[in-house]
LUMRO-22786 format. One line per field, with one value per atom (N, C-alpha, C, O): residue number from 0; residue in one letter; x, y, z; atom name. Coordinates in nm, 3 decimals, decimal comma, padded with zeros to 5 digits. Layout:
N
resi: (NUM	...)
resn: (A	...)
east: (X	...)
north: (Y	...)
up: (Z	...)
name: (CA	...)
This chain:
86
resi: (0	0	0	0	1	1	1	1	2	2	2	2	3	3	3	3	4	4	4	4	5	5	5	5	6	6	6	6	7	7	7	7	8	8	8	8	9	9	9	9	10	10	10	10	11	11	11	11	12	12	12	12	13	13	13	13	14	14	14	14	15	15	15	15	16	16	16	16	17	17	17	17	18	18	18	18	19	19	19	19	20	20	20	20	21	21	21	21	22	22	22	22	23	23	23	23	24	24	24	24	25	25	25	25	26	26	26	26	27	27	27	27	28	28	28	28	29	29	29	29	30	30	30	30	31	31	31	31	32	32	32	32	33	33	33	33	34	34	34	34	35	35	35	35	36	36	36	36	37	37	37	37	38	38	38	38	39	39	39	39	40	40	40	40	41	41	41	41	42	42	42	42	43	43	43	43	44	44	44	44	45	45	45	45	46	46	46	46	47	47	47	47	48	48	48	48	49	49	49	49	50	50	50	50	51	51	51	51	52	52	52	52	53	53	53	53	54	54	54	54	55	55	55	55	56	56	56	56	57	57	57	57	58	58	58	58	59	59	59	59	60	60	60	60	61	61	61	61	62	62	62	62	63	63	63	63	64	64	64	64	65	65	65	65	66	66	66	66	67	67	67	67	68	68	68	68	69	69	69	69	70	70	70	70	71	71	71	71	72	72	72	72	73	73	73	73	74	74	74	74	75	75	75	75	76	76	76	76	77	77	77	77	78	78	78	78	79	79	79	79	80	80	80	80	81	81	81	81	82	82	82	82	83	83	83	83	84	84	84	84	85	85	85	85)
resn: (M	M	M	M	D	D	D	D	V	V	V	V	H	H	H	H	F	F	F	F	Q	Q	Q	Q	S	S	S	S	L	L	L	L	D	D	D	D	F	F	F	F	A	A	A	A	V	V	V	V	N	N	N	N	V	V	V	V	V	V	V	V	K	K	K	K	G	G	G	G	F	F	F	F	D	D	D	D	I	I	I	I	G	G	G	G	K	K	K	K	D	D	D	D	K	K	K	K	V	V	V	V	R	R	R	R	V	V	V	V	G	G	G	G	M	M	M	M	I	I	I	I	S	S	S	S	F	F	F	F	S	S	S	S	T	T	T	T	S	S	S	S	T	T	T	T	K	K	K	K	L	L	L	L	V	V	V	V	F	F	F	F	D	D	D	D	F	F	F	F	N	N	N	N	R	R	R	R	Y	Y	Y	Y	N	N	N	N	T	T	T	T	K	K	K	K	D	D	D	D	A	A	A	A	V	V	V	V	M	M	M	M	N	N	N	N	A	A	A	A	I	I	I	I	S	S	S	S	K	K	K	K	A	A	A	A	P	P	P	P	K	K	K	K	E	E	E	E	G	G	G	G	L	L	L	L	S	S	S	S	T	T	T	T	Y	Y	Y	Y	T	T	T	T	D	D	D	D	R	R	R	R	A	A	A	A	L	L	L	L	D	D	D	D	Q	Q	Q	Q	A	A	A	A	R	R	R	R	T	T	T	T	E	E	E	E	L	L	L	L	F	F	F	F	Q	Q	Q	Q	A	A	A	A	R	R	R	R	S	S	S	S	G	G	G	G	L	L	L	L	R	R	R	R)
east: (00,089	00,025	00,089	00,140	00,033	00,132	00,167	00,077	00,241	00,244	00,125	00,044	00,137	-00,002	-00,101	-00,070	-00,217	-00,290	-00,293	-00,379	-00,172	-00,163	-00,160	-00,280	-00,120	-00,054	-00,270	-00,320	-00,339	-00,433	-00,561	-00,631	-00,535	-00,586	-00,517	-00,565	-00,447	-00,424	-00,505	-00,545	-00,504	-00,588	-00,712	-00,767	-00,777	-00,860	-01,005	-01,117	-00,807	-00,892	-00,841	-00,887	-00,741	-00,743	-00,931	-01,021	-00,936	-01,069	-01,183	-01,292	-01,159	-01,279	-01,299	-01,384	-01,171	-01,180	-01,237	-01,180	-01,339	-01,337	-01,501	-01,561	-01,513	-01,645	-01,699	-01,713	-01,718	-01,643	-01,832	-01,943	-01,801	-01,908	-01,913	-01,822	-02,001	-02,011	-01,875	-01,762	-01,955	-01,923	-01,908	-01,954	-01,826	-01,748	-01,578	-01,529	-01,530	-01,356	-01,398	-01,518	-01,337	-01,319	-01,191	-01,102	-01,207	-01,073	-01,031	-01,103	-00,952	-00,815	-00,739	-00,659	-00,740	-00,700	-00,510	-00,518	-00,423	-00,326	-00,280	-00,227	-00,293	-00,178	-00,014	-00,001	00,104	00,254	00,355	00,374	00,397	00,488	00,637	00,726	00,619	00,771	00,665	00,712	00,513	00,450	00,323	00,254	00,301	00,120	00,056	00,072	-00,095	-00,231	-00,307	-00,338	-00,346	-00,502	-00,630	-00,701	-00,653	-00,711	-00,857	-00,924	-00,922	-00,985	-00,942	-00,858	-01,067	-01,000	-01,090	-01,122	-01,121	-01,213	-01,347	-01,421	-01,405	-01,543	-01,576	-01,697	-01,527	-01,547	-01,657	-01,746	-01,644	-01,713	-01,767	-01,695	-01,890	-01,907	-01,911	-01,897	-01,927	-01,983	-01,859	-01,768	-01,837	-01,740	-01,741	-01,649	-01,857	-01,838	-01,780	-01,658	-01,823	-01,806	-01,615	-01,550	-01,563	-01,425	-01,346	-01,267	-01,410	-01,310	-01,328	-01,229	-01,510	-01,419	-01,401	-01,435	-01,296	-01,278	-01,097	-01,028	-01,090	-00,957	-00,896	-00,775	-00,974	-00,993	-00,979	-00,876	-01,023	-01,047	-00,907	-00,850	-00,861	-00,738	-00,649	-00,611	-00,620	-00,491	-00,356	-00,337	-00,252	-00,101	-00,039	-00,050	00,057	00,123	00,182	00,192	00,312	00,403	00,534	00,505	00,648	00,685	00,785	00,871	00,786	00,914	00,803	00,711	00,852	00,769	00,810	00,836	00,809	00,806	00,742	00,690	00,769	00,742	00,716	00,634	00,796	00,856	00,722	00,641	00,726	00,700	00,496	00,399	00,520	00,301	00,299	00,209	00,360	00,317	00,327	00,224	00,455	00,423	00,308	00,234	00,253	00,062	-00,072	-00,160	-00,053	-00,102	-00,054	-00,150	00,061	00,040	-00,074	-00,170	-00,007	-00,058	-00,161	-00,219	-00,187	-00,410	-00,511	-00,634	-00,411	-00,497	-00,606	-00,714	-00,450	-00,464	-00,456	-00,365	-00,599	-00,684	-00,802	-00,871	-00,837	-01,000	-01,081	-01,188	-01,049	-01,085	-01,094	-01,185	-01,004	-01,031	-01,088	-01,080	-01,150	-01,255	-01,174	-01,246	-01,083	-00,982	-01,109	-01,201	-01,098	-01,164	-01,029	-01,067)
north: (-00,159	-00,021	00,132	00,170	00,196	00,365	00,413	00,371	00,469	00,524	00,697	00,708	00,749	00,865	00,726	00,683	00,680	00,579	00,526	00,515	00,510	00,483	00,596	00,621	00,657	00,801	00,858	00,906	00,837	00,880	00,788	00,835	00,628	00,516	00,611	00,717	00,573	00,625	00,794	00,812	00,855	00,985	00,914	00,911	00,858	00,783	00,748	00,771	00,629	00,559	00,658	00,642	00,751	00,887	00,906	00,833	01,026	01,057	00,964	01,012	00,804	00,719	00,742	00,718	00,798	00,770	00,942	01,011	00,972	01,169	01,096	00,989	01,207	01,247	01,408	01,517	01,357	01,509	01,604	01,553	01,709	01,808	01,981	02,039	02,038	02,159	02,228	02,275	02,201	02,206	02,096	02,075	01,987	01,897	01,904	02,009	01,798	01,757	01,874	01,899	01,936	01,970	01,895	01,838	01,917	01,881	01,965	01,961	02,021	02,061	01,978	01,907	01,974	01,912	02,032	02,149	01,980	02,031	01,926	01,824	01,940	01,834	01,933	02,039	01,876	01,906	01,805	01,685	01,917	01,835	01,891	01,901	01,926	02,074	02,193	02,287	02,191	02,293	02,268	02,167	02,361	02,299	02,351	02,457	02,308	02,342	02,311	02,197	02,429	02,370	02,304	02,372	02,190	02,117	02,158	02,222	02,135	02,228	02,280	02,251	02,395	02,405	02,341	02,223	02,432	02,370	02,375	02,291	02,548	02,541	02,473	02,493	02,372	02,286	02,141	02,110	02,093	01,983	01,975	02,008	01,932	01,910	01,791	01,782	01,681	01,575	01,446	01,479	01,351	01,258	01,195	01,222	01,106	01,050	01,154	01,135	01,284	01,409	01,461	01,494	01,456	01,410	01,323	01,331	01,220	01,083	01,102	01,105	01,116	01,153	01,260	01,278	01,341	01,463	01,421	01,418	01,391	01,297	01,192	01,199	01,091	01,008	01,052	01,020	01,093	01,205	01,298	01,318	01,352	01,435	01,394	01,277	01,474	01,437	01,459	01,508	01,376	01,302	01,405	01,423	01,516	01,600	01,649	01,770	01,479	01,541	01,355	01,236	01,422	01,271	01,354	01,288	01,485	01,493	01,490	01,415	01,576	01,554	01,698	01,675	01,893	01,950	01,997	02,105	01,874	01,931	02,077	02,124	02,102	02,238	02,340	02,392	02,351	02,418	02,390	02,455	02,228	02,246	02,288	02,371	02,265	02,322	02,482	02,543	02,570	02,738	02,761	02,836	02,690	02,673	02,692	02,767	02,541	02,523	02,639	02,715	02,709	02,791	02,936	03,005	02,925	03,059	03,095	03,203	02,985	02,978	02,882	02,877	02,813	02,671	02,740	02,778	02,708	02,788	02,937	02,997	03,012	03,112	03,121	03,050	03,190	03,205	03,220	03,161	03,297	03,244	03,113	03,071	03,057	02,913	02,807	02,684	02,896	02,803	02,768	02,708	02,781	02,798	02,835	02,907	02,766	02,805	02,835	02,897)
up: (-00,044	-00,031	00,048	00,153	-00,124	-00,089	00,056	00,129	00,114	00,157	00,176	00,267	00,125	00,104	00,199	00,311	00,115	00,160	00,356	00,443	00,345	00,481	00,537	00,548	00,567	00,638	00,646	00,749	00,533	00,522	00,662	00,752	00,608	00,659	00,794	00,835	00,825	00,976	01,053	01,168	00,979	01,011	00,997	01,107	00,912	00,943	01,063	01,110	01,046	01,212	01,376	01,489	01,333	01,521	01,505	01,546	01,432	01,375	01,406	01,435	01,401	01,458	01,641	01,726	01,635	01,829	01,884	01,969	01,824	01,853	01,894	01,897	01,914	01,910	01,856	01,911	01,729	01,603	01,634	01,650	01,630	01,624	01,636	01,694	01,591	01,614	01,765	01,760	01,858	02,011	02,069	02,182	01,985	02,059	01,965	01,923	01,955	01,837	01,756	01,762	01,695	01,565	01,505	01,568	01,331	01,289	01,166	01,067	01,165	01,026	00,947	01,008	00,891	00,781	00,720	00,683	00,726	00,644	00,535	00,578	00,396	00,384	00,362	00,423	00,264	00,316	00,205	00,188	00,155	00,053	00,053	00,137	-00,096	-00,071	-00,121	-00,185	-00,091	-00,033	00,035	00,023	00,100	00,158	00,148	00,087	00,214	00,177	00,277	00,310	00,335	00,416	00,347	00,273	00,368	00,305	00,366	00,285	00,495	00,581	00,716	00,802	00,690	00,842	00,970	00,975	01,061	01,190	01,192	01,244	01,089	01,052	00,956	00,944	00,842	00,727	00,767	00,687	00,847	00,866	01,025	01,120	01,038	01,171	01,216	01,338	01,149	01,142	01,150	01,074	01,198	01,210	01,052	00,975	01,009	00,886	00,819	00,813	00,751	00,688	00,701	00,601	00,827	00,853	00,768	00,674	00,856	00,759	00,574	00,501	00,509	00,397	00,278	00,161	00,421	00,396	00,340	00,238	00,506	00,482	00,384	00,363	00,320	00,234	00,128	00,068	00,098	-00,076	-00,086	-00,194	00,043	00,017	-00,087	-00,098	-00,152	-00,300	-00,196	-00,085	-00,327	-00,308	-00,355	-00,476	-00,264	-00,371	-00,349	-00,329	-00,341	-00,366	-00,297	-00,280	-00,282	-00,198	-00,113	-00,054	-00,097	00,001	00,171	00,203	00,225	00,327	00,441	00,559	00,363	00,450	00,617	00,647	00,711	00,853	00,937	01,015	00,894	00,919	00,873	00,951	00,748	00,675	00,683	00,645	00,768	00,758	00,907	00,921	01,017	01,126	01,100	01,127	01,042	01,035	00,988	01,051	00,839	00,837	00,854	00,812	00,976	01,123	01,196	01,191	01,276	01,346	01,245	01,279	01,138	01,068	01,056	01,057	01,044	00,924	01,019	01,028	01,083	01,083	01,248	01,293	01,272	01,475	01,487	01,544	01,405	01,425	01,419	01,345	01,480	01,530	01,408	01,410	01,284	01,181	01,126	01,055	01,161	01,104	01,208	01,208	01,296	01,390	01,516	01,596	01,547	01,696	01,788	01,750	01,930	01,961	02,129	02,228)
name: (N	CA	C	O	N	CA	C	O	N	CA	C	O	N	CA	C	O	N	CA	C	O	N	CA	C	O	N	CA	C	O	N	CA	C	O	N	CA	C	O	N	CA	C	O	N	CA	C	O	N	CA	C	O	N	CA	C	O	N	CA	C	O	N	CA	C	O	N	CA	C	O	N	CA	C	O	N	CA	C	O	N	CA	C	O	N	CA	C	O	N	CA	C	O	N	CA	C	O	N	CA	C	O	N	CA	C	O	N	CA	C	O	N	CA	C	O	N	CA	C	O	N	CA	C	O	N	CA	C	O	N	CA	C	O	N	CA	C	O	N	CA	C	O	N	CA	C	O	N	CA	C	O	N	CA	C	O	N	CA	C	O	N	CA	C	O	N	CA	C	O	N	CA	C	O	N	CA	C	O	N	CA	C	O	N	CA	C	O	N	CA	C	O	N	CA	C	O	N	CA	C	O	N	CA	C	O	N	CA	C	O	N	CA	C	O	N	CA	C	O	N	CA	C	O	N	CA	C	O	N	CA	C	O	N	CA	C	O	N	CA	C	O	N	CA	C	O	N	CA	C	O	N	CA	C	O	N	CA	C	O	N	CA	C	O	N	CA	C	O	N	CA	C	O	N	CA	C	O	N	CA	C	O	N	CA	C	O	N	CA	C	O	N	CA	C	O	N	CA	C	O	N	CA	C	O	N	CA	C	O	N	CA	C	O	N	CA	C	O	N	CA	C	O	N	CA	C	O	N	CA	C	O	N	CA	C	O	N	CA	C	O	N	CA	C	O	N	CA	C	O	N	CA	C	O	N	CA	C	O	N	CA	C	O	N	CA	C	O	N	CA	C	O	N	CA	C	O	N	CA	C	O	N	CA	C	O)
């Protein structure tokens, strides 16, 4: 199995363990390779099924993994009130 799909399966399995909802756990996703992309923020999906579906359909971005760039984007874009951070 491709590493990309293994990673997505892992993320879906993590989400299965949480109670997802507007006033419960919320999930955001950033894909990262040679560039980063905000796939969805905390405001986008409010059900577990919707989050798992969005994760499973996330596109493969490339072969490299620049984790530092993803963490920086999470800090500057995802972990903000406008993106649903409480």
